[in-house]
C-alpha positions in Angstrom: -85.8 24.3 266.4 -88.9 26.3 266.1 -91.7 26.1 263.8 -92.2 28.8 261.0 -94.7 29.9 258.5 -92.4 31.2 255.2 -93.8 34.4 253.6 -91.1 34.6 250.7 -88.3 33.0 249.3 -86.6 29.9 250.3 -84.1 28.8 252.6 -81.2 26.1 252.2 -79.3 24.2 254.6 -75.8 25.6 255.2 -77.2 29.2 254.1 -76.4 32.1 256.4 -79.4 33.7 257.8 -80.2 36.8 260.0 -82.7 36.8 262.9 -84.3 40.2 263.3 -86.6 41.6 265.7 -87.0 43.6 269.0 -83.9 45.7 268.4 -81.5 42.9 268.0 -79.9 41.2 265.0 -78.3 37.6 265.1 -76.4 36.2 262.2 -76.5 32.4 262.4 -76.2 29.3 259.7 -79.4 27.1 258.7 -78.1 23.5 259.7 -81.5 21.7 259.2 -84.7 22.1 257.7 -87.3 19.5 258.7 -91.0 19.3 257.7 -93.5 16.4 258.8 -90.3 14.7 260.6 -88.5 14.5 257.3 -85.4 16.4 256.7 -85.1 18.5 253.7 -82.3 20.3 251.8 -84.3 23.4 251.8 -87.7 25.3 252.7 -89.7 26.9 250.2 -92.2 30.1 250.8 -95.4 28.9 252.4 -94.0 25.7 253.9 -94.5 25.0 257.7 -91.2 23.8 258.5 -88.8 23.3 261.3 -85.4 25.1 260.9 -82.5 24.2 263.2 -80.3 27.1 263.8 -76.6 27.0 264.8 -76.0 28.7 268.2 -79.5 29.8 268.6 -81.5 28.4 271.4 -85.3 28.4 271.5 -85.7 31.2 274.0 -83.9 33.5 271.6 -86.9 33.4 269.2 -90.0 35.0 269.7 -93.3 35.3 267.5 -92.9 38.0 265.2 -89.2 37.9 264.6 -88.1 37.6 261.0 -85.5 35.4 259.4 -84.0 37.0 256.3 -81.0 37.0 254.3 -78.0 39.2 255.5 -78.4 42.7 254.4 -81.9 42.3 252.8 -85.1 44.6 253.7 -86.7 42.4 256.7 -89.8 45.0 257.5 -92.1 43.2 255.2 -92.0 39.8 256.3 -93.2 38.5 259.6 -92.6 35.0 260.8 -94.9 33.2 263.1 -92.9 31.0 265.7 -93.5 28.3 268.2 -92.0 25.7 270.1 -92.1 22.4 268.3 -91.9 20.2 271.7 -95.1 21.7 272.7 -96.9 21.2 269.6 -95.4 17.3 269.2 -95.4 16.5 273.1 
């Protein structure tokens, strides 16, 4: 799970998303949204939430990558990512 700050839109559990960055695109599904150790059905713009992504390891996500709706214009959005384990101990 990674910690991300949203800059636009919203993401719902079960929604297909695309991770974009550093010359690679990966499609996946959001299987969980967590904020302050509470499970949510969706994350909104401005939320500092953790997202659980199907088939994506924490090593696959780096600072500057973008989480976007498949086929949308991703270049204008930036995601700040970090490892929850390093923050929560």
